[in-house]
C-alpha positions in Angstrom: 0.0 0.0 0.0 1.4 3.4 -0.9 0.3 6.9 -1.8 0.2 5.8 -5.4 -2.9 3.8 -4.5 -4.7 7.0 -3.4 -4.4 6.6 0.4 -1.8 6.2 3.2 -2.4 3.6 5.8 -1.8 5.0 9.3 -1.8 3.2 12.7 -3.0 5.7 15.3 -2.3 4.8 18.9 -3.8 6.9 21.8 -3.1 6.6 25.5 -5.7 8.4 27.6 -4.9 10.6 30.5 -6.2 8.6 33.5 -8.0 11.5 35.2 -10.8 11.0 37.6 -12.7 8.1 36.0 -11.3 6.3 33.0 -14.6 4.8 32.1 -16.3 8.2 31.8 -13.3 9.4 29.8 -13.6 6.5 27.3 -17.3 7.0 27.0 -16.7 10.7 26.3 -13.8 10.4 23.9 -14.2 7.2 21.7 -17.0 8.6 19.5 -15.2 11.9 19.2 -12.0 10.2 18.1 -13.7 8.1 15.6 -15.7 11.0 14.1 -12.5 13.2 13.9 -10.5 10.4 12.2 -13.4 9.6 9.8 -13.1 13.2 8.5 -9.7 12.2 7.2 -10.7 8.9 5.7 -12.2 5.4 6.5 -11.3 4.4 10.0 -11.4 1.1 11.8 -10.9 0.4 15.5 -8.3 -2.4 15.9 -7.5 -2.7 19.6 -8.1 -1.5 23.1 -5.9 -2.2 26.1 -7.3 -4.4 28.9 -7.7 -1.5 31.3 -9.1 0.8 28.6 -6.3 3.3 28.9 -5.2 3.0 25.2 -6.8 2.4 21.9 -5.6 1.9 18.3 -7.2 2.7 15.0 -6.3 2.0 11.4 -6.9 5.0 9.1 -7.0 5.1 5.3 -6.0 8.8 5.0 -6.0 10.6 1.7 -2.5 10.6 0.1 -2.2 14.3 0.8 -2.6 13.8 4.6 0.6 13.9 6.6 1.0 12.5 10.2 1.1 16.0 11.7 -2.3 16.7 10.2 -3.7 13.6 11.9 -2.3 14.9 15.2 -3.8 18.4 14.6 -7.2 16.9 13.7 -7.3 15.1 17.0 -6.1 18.0 19.1 -8.2 20.7 17.6 -11.8 21.4 18.6 -14.3 21.9 15.7 -17.3 24.1 15.8 -19.6 21.0 16.1 -17.5 19.1 18.8 -14.9 19.4 21.5 -11.3 18.3 21.1 -11.2 14.4 21.1 -7.9 14.6 23.1 -7.3 16.1 26.5 -4.1 17.9 27.4 -2.2 14.9 28.8 -3.4 12.3 26.3 -0.5 10.8 24.3 -0.8 10.2 20.5 1.4 8.2 18.1 0.7 8.2 14.4 2.6 5.6 12.4 2.6 5.3 8.6 2.3 1.6 7.7 4.5 0.4 5.0 5.0 -3.2 4.0 5.2 -5.4 7.0 3.5 -8.0 9.1 1.7 -7.2 12.3 2.0 -10.5 14.2 1.2 -9.3 17.7 -0.1 -6.0 18.8 1.0 -6.9 22.4 4.7 -6.6 21.3 4.0 -3.0 20.3 2.1 -2.1 23.4 4.7 -3.8 25.6 7.5 -1.9 24.0 5.6 1.4 24.4 4.9 0.6 28.0 8.6 -0.3 28.6 9.5 3.1 27.3 6.9 4.9 29.5 4.8 5.8 26.5 1.6 4.1 27.7 1.8 4.7 31.4 
């Protein structure tokens, strides 16, 4: 998959700021996140951590969309909604090239080891 085919596949990982009640935070943010990403292209939820503190999406972004635009889209409030991300949420946008995703756990374990998931 490449930009020659009309889209760029992105893996979008989000770690939520734990705050007061993570369940309320998830309920509040998941639909906002999905709506914001859908404005950039077709989006598919692919995983959620066991405790609900992190989620991942696959995004088929238009070929003109750069990773920073995905970040901006999720951090900026729109007139019809609040910002999907809070101040202390963490966001990682990865362009997916050729490769095999054998185990998402390896990715999340590595991110946790490097204090990226909390």
